[in-house]
C-alpha positions in Angstrom: -6.7 65.3 -43.0 -9.6 63.0 -43.7 -7.2 60.3 -44.7 -5.2 60.8 -41.5 -8.6 60.5 -39.4 -9.5 57.4 -41.3 -5.9 55.7 -40.6 -6.3 56.5 -36.9 -9.8 55.1 -36.7 -8.6 51.9 -38.6 -5.6 51.6 -36.1 -7.7 51.9 -33.0 -10.1 49.2 -34.4 -7.2 46.8 -34.9 -5.7 47.4 -31.4 -9.2 46.7 -30.0 -9.9 43.7 -32.2 -6.6 41.7 -31.6 -6.6 41.4 -27.9 -10.2 40.0 -28.0 -9.3 37.5 -30.7 -6.1 36.3 -28.6 -8.0 36.2 -25.5 -10.8 34.0 -27.2 -8.3 31.5 -28.6 -6.5 31.2 -25.1 -9.7 30.7 -23.4 -10.8 28.0 -25.8 -7.8 26.0 -25.2 -7.2 26.5 -21.4 -9.9 23.9 -19.9 -8.4 21.0 -21.9 -4.7 21.8 -20.5 -6.1 22.5 -17.0 -8.3 19.1 -16.9 -5.5 16.9 -18.3 -2.9 18.5 -15.7 -5.2 18.2 -12.8 -6.9 14.7 -13.6 -4.4 12.5 -15.0 -6.0 9.2 -15.8 -4.0 7.3 -13.2 -4.8 9.7 -10.5 -8.1 7.9 -9.9 -7.6 5.2 -7.0 -9.7 2.3 -6.0 -10.2 0.4 -2.5 -11.1 -3.2 -2.4 -14.7 -3.8 -3.7 -15.3 -6.6 -1.0 -15.3 -6.7 2.9 -12.6 -9.2 3.5 -8.9 -9.8 3.9 -7.2 -11.2 0.7 -5.3 -14.3 1.4 -7.3 -15.1 4.6 -11.0 -15.2 4.0 -11.0 -14.3 0.1 -8.8 -14.4 -2.9 -8.6 -13.2 -6.5 -9.7 -16.1 -8.8 -9.4 -14.3 -12.1 -7.7 -11.3 -13.4 -8.3 -9.2 -16.7 -7.4 -11.1 -19.8 -4.7 -8.9 -21.5 -4.3 -10.8 -24.7 -6.6 -9.6 -27.6 -6.1 -12.9 -29.3 -8.2 -16.0 -28.5 -5.7 -17.0 -26.0 -5.4 -15.3 -22.7 -2.8 -14.0 -20.3 -3.0 -11.8 -17.0 -1.0 -8.9 -15.9 1.5 -11.1 -14.4 2.1 -13.1 -17.6 0.2 -15.9 -15.9 -2.9 -17.9 -16.8 -5.3 -17.1 -14.1 -7.9 -15.7 -16.5 -9.9 -16.6 -19.4 -10.3 -15.3 -22.9 -12.4 -11.9 -23.0 -12.5 -11.6 -19.2 -13.0 -7.9 -18.5 -12.6 -7.7 -14.9 -11.2 -9.0 -11.5 -13.1 -11.6 -9.7 -12.7 -11.4 -5.9 -13.9 -14.8 -4.5 -14.9 -16.5 -1.2 -14.6 -20.1 -0.4 -18.1 -21.3 -0.6 -22.0 -20.7 -0.5 -22.1 -21.1 3.4 -20.0 -18.0 3.8 -22.1 -16.4 1.0 -25.3 -17.1 2.9 -23.9 -15.7 5.9 -23.2 -12.5 3.9 -20.0 -10.9 2.8 -20.5 -7.1 1.8 -19.7 -5.8 -1.6 -18.4 -2.1 -1.3 -18.0 0.9 -3.7 -14.4 1.0 -4.6 -14.4 4.9 -4.9 -17.0 7.7 -4.3 -19.4 8.5 -7.2 -23.0 8.4 -8.3 -25.1 5.1 -8.8 -26.1 5.0 -12.5 -27.8 1.6 -12.8 -28.9 -1.3 -10.4 -30.3 -4.7 -11.4 -31.6 -7.1 -8.7 -34.0 -10.1 -8.7 -31.7 -12.5 -10.7 -31.5 -16.0 -8.9 -28.3 -17.2 -7.2 -27.4 -20.6 -9.4 -24.0 -21.9 -9.9 -23.4 -22.0 -13.8 -22.2 -25.7 -14.4 -22.9 -26.6 -18.0 -23.9 -25.0 -21.4 -27.4 -25.3 -20.4 -27.0 -23.2 -17.2 -25.1 -20.5 -19.5 -27.9 -20.5 -21.8 -30.5 -19.7 -19.1 -28.5 -16.5 -18.1 -27.8 -15.2 -21.6 -28.3 -11.4 -21.7 -28.1 -11.2 -17.9 -24.4 -12.4 -17.7 -23.6 -9.9 -14.8 -26.5 -11.2 -12.9 -27.4 -8.6 -9.9 -25.3 -5.6 -10.5 -24.5 -2.1 -9.7 -22.6 0.6 -12.1 -21.3 3.7 -10.5 -20.0 6.9 -12.3 -16.9 8.3 -10.6 -16.5 11.5 -12.8 -13.8 12.5 -15.3 -14.4 9.3 -17.4 -14.3 6.7 -14.8 -16.9 4.1 -14.1 -17.0 0.7 -12.1 -19.3 -2.1 -12.4 -20.1 -4.9 -9.8 -21.6 -8.2 -10.8 -23.1 -11.4 -9.4 -24.4 -9.9 -6.2 -26.7 -12.1 -4.1 -30.2 -11.9 -4.9 -32.2 -9.4 -3.0 -29.4 -7.9 -1.3 -28.5 -4.7 -3.2 -29.3 -1.5 -1.1 -28.4 1.4 -3.2 -30.5 3.0 -5.9 -29.9 4.9 -9.1 -28.9 8.8 -8.9 -27.8 8.4 -5.2 -24.4 9.3 -4.1 -22.0 6.7 -2.5 -18.7 7.1 -0.7 -15.8 4.8 -1.0 -16.7 1.7 1.1 -20.4 2.3 0.9 -22.1 -1.1 1.1 -23.8 -2.0 -2.4 -24.9 -5.4 -1.4 -23.7 -8.9 -0.8 -21.6 -11.3 -2.6 -23.5 -14.0 -4.6 -23.7 -16.2 -7.6 -26.3 -14.6 -9.9 -25.8 -14.4 -13.6 -22.8 -16.1 -15.3 -21.1 -17.3 -12.2 -19.7 -20.6 -11.2 -18.4 -19.8 -7.7 -19.4 -17.1 -5.1 -17.6 -13.8 -6.0 -18.0 -10.1 -7.1 -16.8 -9.3 -10.6 -15.2 -5.9 -10.7 -14.9 -4.1 -14.1 -13.3 -0.9 -14.2 -13.7 1.6 -17.3 -12.0 4.9 -18.4 -13.8 6.7 -21.2 -15.8 3.7 -22.0 -12.7 1.3 -22.3 -11.9 -1.4 -19.9 -9.1 -0.8 -17.7 -6.9 -3.4 -15.9 -6.6 -1.9 -12.4 -3.2 -3.8 -11.9 -1.9 -1.9 -14.9 -3.7 1.3 -15.2 -5.3 3.3 -18.1 -3.9 3.5 -21.7 -1.6 0.7 -21.3 -1.1 -1.5 -24.4 -2.1 -5.2 -24.7 0.0 -8.0 -23.1 1.7 -8.3 -19.8 5.0 -6.9 -20.3 3.9 -3.1 -20.2 4.7 -0.3 -17.9 2.3 -0.8 -15.0 0.7 2.2 -13.1 -1.9 0.4 -10.8 -4.7 2.2 -9.7 -5.3 0.4 -6.2 -5.0 2.7 -3.1 -3.0 0.1 -1.5 -0.6 -2.5 -3.3 -2.2 -5.8 -4.0 0.1 -8.8 -4.5 -0.3 -10.9 -7.6 -1.1 -14.6 -6.1 -1.7 -16.6 -9.2 -1.7 -20.0 -7.4 -3.1 -20.6 -3.9 -5.6 -22.4 -1.6 -9.3 -22.0 -1.5 -10.4 -24.7 1.0 -9.2 -28.1 2.6 -10.7 -30.4 4.8 -12.0 -34.1 5.5 -14.8 -36.1 4.0 -16.2 -39.6 4.4 -16.8 -40.1 0.6 -14.9 -38.7 -2.6 -16.0 -35.1 -2.9 -16.7 -33.2 -6.1 -16.5 -29.5 -7.0 -20.2 -28.8 -6.7 -20.1 -30.3 -3.1 -17.0 -28.1 -2.2 -18.4 -24.9 -3.6 -21.7 -25.5 -1.6 -19.6 -25.8 1.5 -20.0 -29.3 2.3 -17.3 -31.3 4.2 -16.4 -28.8 6.6 -16.6 -31.0 9.7 -13.7 -31.1 12.2 -15.1 -34.2 14.0 -16.1 -37.6 12.1 -17.5 -40.7 13.9 -15.3 -43.8 14.0 -17.8 -45.7 12.0 -17.3 -43.4 9.0 -17.1 -45.5 5.7 -13.9 -43.8 4.6 -11.5 -41.1 5.6 -10.5 -38.5 2.8 -8.3 -35.5 2.9 -9.1 -33.0 0.2 -7.7 -29.8 -1.1 -9.2 -27.2 -3.3 -6.7 -24.8 -5.1 -6.7 -22.3 -7.9 -4.0 -21.7 -10.6 -2.3 -25.0 -11.0 -0.1 -25.6 -14.0 0.9 -28.4 -15.9 4.1 -29.9 -14.3 3.3 -28.8 -10.8 3.9 -31.6 -8.4 1.6 -32.3 -5.5 2.3 -34.4 -2.4 -0.4 -35.9 0.1 0.0 -37.4 3.3 -3.0 -38.6 5.6 -1.4 -39.6 8.9 -3.0 -41.7 11.6 -3.3 -40.8 15.2 -0.3 -43.2 15.9 1.8 -41.1 13.6 1.9 -43.6 10.7 1.0 -42.6 7.0 -2.5 -44.0 6.4 -2.3 -42.9 2.8 0.3 -41.2 0.5 0.1 -39.7 -3.0 2.7 -37.9 -5.0 1.7 -36.8 -8.6 2.8 -34.6 -11.4 0.0 -32.7 -12.8 -0.7 -33.4 -16.6 -2.9 -30.3 -17.2 -3.4 -26.7 -15.9 -6.5 -25.8 -14.1 -7.9 -22.3 -12.7 -9.8 -24.3 -10.2 -8.4 -27.6 -8.8 -9.7 -30.4 -6.5 -7.6 -33.3 -5.4 -7.8 -35.6 -2.6 -6.3 -38.8 -0.8 -7.7 -41.5 1.5 -8.8 -44.9 2.2 -11.9 -47.0 2.9 -12.5 -48.4 6.4 -13.9 -51.9 7.0 -15.7 -53.7 9.7 -12.6 -55.4 10.6 -10.3 -52.3 10.3 -12.5 -49.3 11.5 -10.9 -45.9 11.8 -8.7 -45.4 14.7 -9.8 -42.9 17.1 -7.9 -39.7 17.9 -6.6 -36.8 15.8 -5.8 -37.5 12.1 -3.6 -35.0 10.3 -3.7 -34.1 6.5 -0.6 -32.7 4.9 -0.5 -31.1 1.2 2.3 -29.5 -0.7 2.2 -28.0 -4.2 5.6 -27.6 -5.6 6.7 -25.6 -8.8 10.3 -25.5 -10.0 11.4 -26.5 -6.7 9.5 -23.9 -4.8 6.6 -24.7 -2.5 3.6 -22.6 -3.4 1.0 -24.4 -1.2 1.6 -26.0 2.2 -1.7 -26.9 3.8 -2.1 -28.9 7.1 -5.5 -29.8 8.7 -6.7 -31.9 11.5 -9.9 -33.9 12.2 -11.0 -35.7 15.4 -12.4 -39.2 15.0 -14.6 -40.4 17.8 
């Protein structure tokens, strides 16, 4: 009888213990399954981090470098990036527009983690300039935590323009500051770095993609963004040969020039040109006759390119008054990638 009672008590103990053990094991594994199903990495979406219209008043200058070796490649298998570049550069044409103000926006809702302001806007042109910004390459910047392992970082904002503070919540589209040239910047732009679980993510490809450009793409943009590795930055007329520093500063934007100008030059600034591209210039006088013509095959690639055509005037042959026209085409493998026409009034 005593043995029977002991056996019954032991059976009741087992029946009580086993459901508790199963329940605990199930509870421990459930959150991981739920979190993975509810928040897959590529369910996170981004808006543009800049207040502009791509292809009209802004452009993408550089993409994420997807080659882990010392060479570089962007997600489109092009070369509009450089070794180790860990973000996307949304650029504006020049410093005049920068001074007027172009807003940098939060690409998604989240909480501001870190902010830095007070770094001067100085265009980096040489190794000395690079040394001066060592340790503050991002310049004035903002880091936002979006939850579920996602963060975004915004770099090179204009000095004194940041309007958000750490530990404050922002919505998608909230203004963070203005586009600038602080830190390691050689042109006015905002650099956007996206990270998932502390690893850089190319937003044109998505999280957990392998290296290289021939991978399965799951972009995380809210709206599709076209891959444009070659395009126009600015074009215009000058009375002297321009250089890149003058163009980035916003000079030579006049639409009227005096008849006694020492020269008339039509210039074009572009990005993403390649070796073997063919460029064709024409500067046409008011009477419809070509004043200067130039055709050339490019001998080297360049992420940022400046070229021009023109002639000097003289006391015996001043510039003719009227409307002058500049035409430029960049051709690659028989396809016209850039087709620019500009006019200037000579009075």
